[in-house]
C-alpha positions, 0 to 999 in steps of 0.5 A: 423373924421376918425375911429380909426383902429384895430390895433390902438384900440388893442394897446390903450386897452393894454396900458390902461390894462397896466396902469391900475394895477398902477392906481388902486394901487395909488387909493387904496393908497390914500384913504386907506394909511395903507392898503399894496400896494399888494392887489391893485396891485393884483386886478389891474391885474386882472382887466386888464386880464378880459379887455384883454380877452374880448377885445382879444375873439372879435377880434380873432374871426373876424381873424378866420372869415377872415382866413376862408374866405381866405381859401375858395379863395385859395380852388377856392370857391367863398365867401358867406355871408356878413360881418360886419367890422364896426368900424374895417377899417384895417380888412374891407380893408382885407376883402374888398381885399380878396373879390375882388380877389375871384371875380378876380379868378372867372372871370379868372378861366375858362381862366386859367384853359383852359390854364393850361389844354392845356399846361398839354395835350401838355406836356402829348402828348409829353411824350407819343409820346416819350413813344410810339417811345422808345416802338416802337424802341424796336425789342422785343414785349411789351404788357400791360394788366389791371386786367381782362387780357384784352390787352390795348397796343400793340407795333408793333412787337406784332401786326405784329404777333399776330395782333391788338387785344386791348381789347381781352383777353390776353389768346385768343390772344396768346394761341387761349383759353378760360382760363387763360394760366398756369404759365402766367408771367404777371398774376404771376407778378401782383399777387405776385408783382415781376418780373417774367419770363418764356418760352412761348409756344404761337400761332401767327394770322397764327395759327404757333406755336411760343416760347417766352421769356416772362418777366411779370412786375406789373404796379402800380399808384401813391398810390402804388396799381397794376393797370395792368401788362407789358409784355415783350417778345423776340421770341426765336422759331429759337433758340428753334427749333435749340436747340431741333434739336441738342438734337434730334441729340445729342440724336441720335449720343449718341444712335448710339455711345452706339451702336458702343461701345457696338459693340466694347464691343462685339468684345473685349470680342470676341477677348479676348475670341478667344485669351483665348481661343487660349491660352488656346489651345496653353497651352493645347497643350503644356501640352499635349505635356508635358505630352507625354514627362513627361509619356514617361520620366517617363515610361523610368526613372522608369525602371532603378529606379526600377533596382536600388531599388531592387539593393539597397535592395539586396545589403544592404542584401549582405552587411549585410551578409558579416558584419555578416561574418566579426563578425563571424571570430571575434569570431574565437579562433585564435592565438595573433599574428593573432588577433593584425594583423587584429585589424592593419588591421581594424583600418588602413581601419578605419573599424568601420567608414567604416561599419557606412558610407556604411550602410548610403550610402545604405539608402540614396541611398534606400531614393533617390531611393523612392523619385525618385520613388515618384518624377515619380508617381507624374509626372505621376499623373500630366501629365494626359492631355487626350484631351477632355477626363472626368473621376472620378478624386480624387481632393486629389491625385491632390493636394498632387501630386502638392505639391510635385512638388512645394516642392523644392519652399516652403520647409524650408520656408512655412508651409502646413497645410492640413485641408482635408475632404473626397471628392466624385470623380468629372468628369473632366480632371485630367491633367487640373484640376492639372494645376489649382492647380499648377497655384494657389499654385505656385501664393500663394508661390510667394505671401509669400516673407519670411516665412509664411503658406499655408492652404489648405481645403476641404469640400463636401456640397449639391453636390458640392466640395469646395477647399480653398486655403489660403496663408499668403502672401501680398494680392491684392489691392482692385482695382485689385480684379475685374481683377484677372482674366482677361487674361494678368493681372499681378501684377508681375514685367516684366518677371515673369509672363504673366498674363494668369495662373489664367485666363486660371484656370478660363476657366477651372474651368468653362468649368467643370461646376464650379466657381472660385473666390478670397477673398483677403486682402491687407497685410493680404494673399488671399484665392482662392475658387473653386467649382465643382459639384461632381459625383453623386453616381450610384443607385444600381440595383436590384439583384447586 
């Protein structure tokens, strides 16, 4: 008789378990008709569940055993131990098939492993050849080092330069030293896990210095751990040498250009100094000639002027006497007819107006003569241009004479404020210093377009004499202030100035051991300062 299979038994048991509650309920209802059907129903379900649990636990254990044996076969381990599946033909057949497959796998395992190994090795060899061909075809050098910085791979360009140094420490190969290279890109890449680039100085197998652009990259295993480092190097020795040659040549050219600029600047300054000296010489010669002319002219004018002045005074005295005599005639006892005739003549001649007019004319002549005397005196003071002769100079006198000469340029328009302190004399050329005052004051007058004010201050401190000339004019642009004293620099319109006045003035003050400078604000006027050393007072001798 054929044994009942596992699945058949399971079906029978499940069928009986499902019928058991109904059978129990029917028997109880037959024996005890008054009993509720719920009690036998619950009892039948409980008995069915217990039967199913016992049956299921027994067969689940056998199914788990089969599962574990199948896993051993899949893992390649031989099945050990016998298993009793008597009375369970389906499970026994399944177990026999699993056991037979295990034996067949154990028999074919070495053959399969060898076949798989050959296929894998063949595939890996092909991939290695492809990778090797790729690495060798790259013109740049490629090296791979392990975590200990030992070389484990070099491509042909690296072997050609450094030799076959596989197995050696990389720092001994590249820099011929016994310690890790400073700034090694591969070491940094393996430490940080990031690509790192640097310019390296290395030595080839012949000891020659070379420059390489090196890029270090980390190499990771399947778990992401860094196991090695790859370095891609490009020989830039020629480029670096050319760059350094160009840099050296550029520095040499820069030095030569700087020297040339210095030479040109020296020549320019020498030329400007020569031109300025020439202009000063020409100006001095012109002023000297003008001084001689003015001095002679003043002398020639002074003689007739003295005659006019004296004659004017005499004329005034004579006219006074005449008017007194006429007044006396008015007081004489004359006849009525004579007095009427005299009054008619006075009225006809407008004697009263005539008397007043003659006095005004004489007074105007006297005033004009006095003004002429002042002008002549100022011309004589201003024209003292003795070449190279130094004497004690009264600066206040020079300022006053210059203001007198410029009077008609500023009268009725510009107020002159004098803030003078007594000054000690300075040693210098009066004519040249007057020329400085003329240039500065003339510029100040021109800087005031309408009405304005010029303040002249004089001070004496610590052996120095200072003159400050401040105007309320248009001022100087900040960018122009550094060039105010440059030769030929001018902000005036073409034809209104040569740009030499202040330059010559600067040279004159400098030649007198002083200094000249300007302070200005655009729209608020300018102040020119000149400072000169005062004459030291002579020490009194004993017995003087």
